[in-house]
N, C-alpha and C positions, 0 to 999 in steps of 0.2 A: 558566070564567066564574064558577062558584060560589065557588071559592077566592078569586078577585080581588074578587068583590062584598062578601066578609066581611072584607076589608082584610088578608089573609094574603099574604105575598110567596114563600112556600116553594113549591116545585114537588115534588109527590109523584113517587115512582118505584115501577115494579112490576117485580121481577125473578122469574124462574122457571126451573125444571129442564127445562120444556117450552115449546114456543110456544103460548101461550094466545090465543084470540080475545078481545080486549079489548071488542069490541062486544057481547059476548054476556052474560047476567046471570051473576054469580059468587055461588056458596054458600060461605060461609066454612068451614062446619063438615061438607061432605060431601065424598066422594071417588069416583073412577071405579069403585070396587067396591060402591057402594051405601052406604046408611046403617045398616048391620046391625052394626057394630062398636061399640067402647067408644070415648068421646071424652074425650081428656085434654087439660089446658091448664097452662102455665107462665107466670104473670104477674109482671113485674118492674118495679117503680117506684122510681125514686132522686130525692131531693130534695137530697141532699148536706147534710144538716141539721147534720152534725158539721163540715162544712168552713168555713172563713172567707170564701172566695170561691167563685163559681160556683154558689151555692145556686140550686135551683128550687122552684117553688111548687106546680106542678099535676100532678106525676107520680104522687102517690098518689092524686089523684082520678081520674087516667086509669085506674089499674088498678081501682079500685072500679067504675068506670062500665063498663068493658070486662068485669069479672066478672059484673056484673049482666046485660049483654047476652048473653053466652055461655051464661049459665044460662037466661035468658028466652027466647032467640030460638034458640040454638045447642043447648039442651037437654043442656047438660054438667052432670053432677052435681057437687055442691059438694065431695064426697069426692074427686073426680078432679082438683081444681084446687090447684096449688102456688103460693103467694103469697109474694113476697120484697119486703119494704119496710124502708126506713130509719126507721120510726116508732117504734122502740123495743119493739114488741109482736110483729110477724111476724118471721120469719126474715131476718136480716139479708143483704142483697144484695152480700156480698163476692164476690170473684172465686172463691174455692174453692166457696161455697155455690151460685153460679150455675152453674158448671160441673156440679157435683153434681146439681143440679136437671134440667139438661139430659141428663146420663148416665142418670138414673132414668127420665126420660121415654122416652128410646130403648130402655131395657130393658123397661119396662111394655108398649110397644106391640107389638101383634101384628098379622098380616095382616088387614086390614079395618077396622083402628082409624084414628082420625082425631085428630091432634094439632094444638094451636094454642098459639104462643108470642107473647107481647106484652112489648116492653121500652120503657119511658119513661125517658129519662135522656139523659145527655150521651154523644155519639158523636165520635169523633176520627180523626184520621190520624196514623200514625208512619212513620218512614223503614223502608222494606224493607230488612233488613240481609242478606238472603239474594241480593239481586239478582234473583230470579226474577219479581217482579212489573213488569209493563211500565211501570206508572205511577210506579214508584219508591216507592210507599207502599202501606201496608196501612190500610184502615178499620178501626174499632175500637169497642168498647163500653167504657164507663168505669165499672167496679164502684165501688162505694162506698169501697173501699180502695185504689183504683188508685195513689194518691200514696204508698202505704207501701214501704218498702224491700223489694225482691224481689218485689214483686206485679206491678204494671203494669197495661196494659190488655189487653183480650181481642181478639185479632187476628181478622180475617175468615177466616183460614186455619184458625184453632182451630174457629170456628163451623162451618165447611165440614167439618172432619173429624169433630167431635164430635156434630154435629147432624144435618147434610145426609146425610153418608155413613153415620152410624151408625143412621139409622131404617131398620128392617126392610123388605125388599121387601113390596109389597102394602099399604103404609100411606099415608096423606096427611099432609103437613104445610104448615101455613100460618103464616106470621110477619108480625107487625105491629110494625116497628121505628119508634118515634117518637123519633128522635134525628137529629143531623147525620150526613152521609155514610152514611144507612141504605139508600140505593139499590143499594150494592154490598157491603154488609157480609157477605152470605152467599156472595159469589163464584159467583153463578149464572150459566148461559150465555146466558139470554134477558133483555132488559131493555125497559121501556117508560117513557118520560118523558112526564108529562102536561103538556106545555108549550104546547098548543093546536096543536102543528105535527105531531108524531108520531101517526099513526094507528093503528099496530099494533106488536106487539113485534118487536123485531129481535135478531139473534144478537150476542152480545159478540165482537167481533174478537179480544179478547185471552184468551178462555177457553181454558184449558189441556185441550183434549179428549184429547190424547195422554196426560197425566197421568191423567185419569179412566179411560181404556181399560186403562191400565197397572195401576191400582190394582184395576180389577175382575178383571183376569187374575191379580193377585197374590193377591187374596182366595180366589179359586177354588183356586189352586195350594197356598196354605197351609192350607186347610181351614177357613177361617173363614167359618161361617154366620150366626152370631148375635153381637151385641155382646159377651156373656159370653166368646166365645172369645178375645177380646182381652186377658183376665185372664191367659190362659196364656202364660208367657214364651217358651216354645219356639215357639208359634205366632206371637208378635209378632216374634222375631228371623227366623222363616222368611218372615213378611210382608215385612219390610223388604228382605231379600235378593231375594226374587221380584219386589218392585216394582223395585228398582234395575236388575235384568236385564231385565225387561219394558219399561221406560221407555227404557233405552239401546238395545235392540233396535228399538223403534219409531221412535226417532230416526234410528238408521242405515238402517233399511228406509225411512222417508220420504225420505231424502235420496238414495237410490238411485233410488226411484220417480219423484221430480219431476226427476231429471236434475241435481240440484244435486251430487251425487257427492261430490268431494273437498272442495270448498268448505263444503257442508252438513255433511259428517262432522266437519270440523275445529270448526265452530261447535258441534255436539253435544259433542264432547269437551271443548271450551273451557268449555261450561255445566257439564258434570260437574265439572271442576276447580274452578270457583267455588262449586258446590254443596258440594263436599268440604271446601273452605276454610271456608266459612260454618259447616258442621257442627262443624269443629274448633274454631272461635272460640266456638260455643255449649258445647261440652264444656269 
């Protein structure tokens, strides 16, 4: 009602790694471990000032307003806030700089810390070339240089891998994505659509829980405990091999458990063949 009364027709969405009671107050900058840790933030605003088409006007203002809010209300220290703007003064929000800022955020956070990420700019959808997304598309963020050769948009799967999965255990992460297709851009398992009809969070029926469980097992087997461990080439190779084995075992086991047996096993093998072909095309 509030959004409609102000003349907006967008419908906000809330996605989460756990089922949140949306009827209860929500503290943006706290976590279940208390408020003892350090608070960090990455704020990104892109007006696409160097582009001939698709320019925006309010994204820089969004970042400045959010920055003031999290400093005044969230008590985030200015030295712990990273800002990317295409204003000719701040760090340019290129694809490389955005991913680097998110990587550094994950490296800085320790158990008990709280992280906040805000993005204001264009969002989009691109065809899923791997064939793994049930919708056939990936939700994306559009860095300022997305239209340059060899750059492209930032896929939801990349954000899930480099931000969601990379945050250390015992930390809390809140993201505010002000862009198109933002409700699914983090690929999280629970979703709430503020359309006036949905009253509680619901599980995402297409969330790949098997892949999440396989990754958890693979990280443990590869000895990956922190994000820094991923810079070790040997551990990265072991992680990939462990993940493939764990996922294949999960798929085969699920087929036996649900009685799908032979048919489910064939589907699992077919998916693995499709994934291998997609990976060869990437190389």
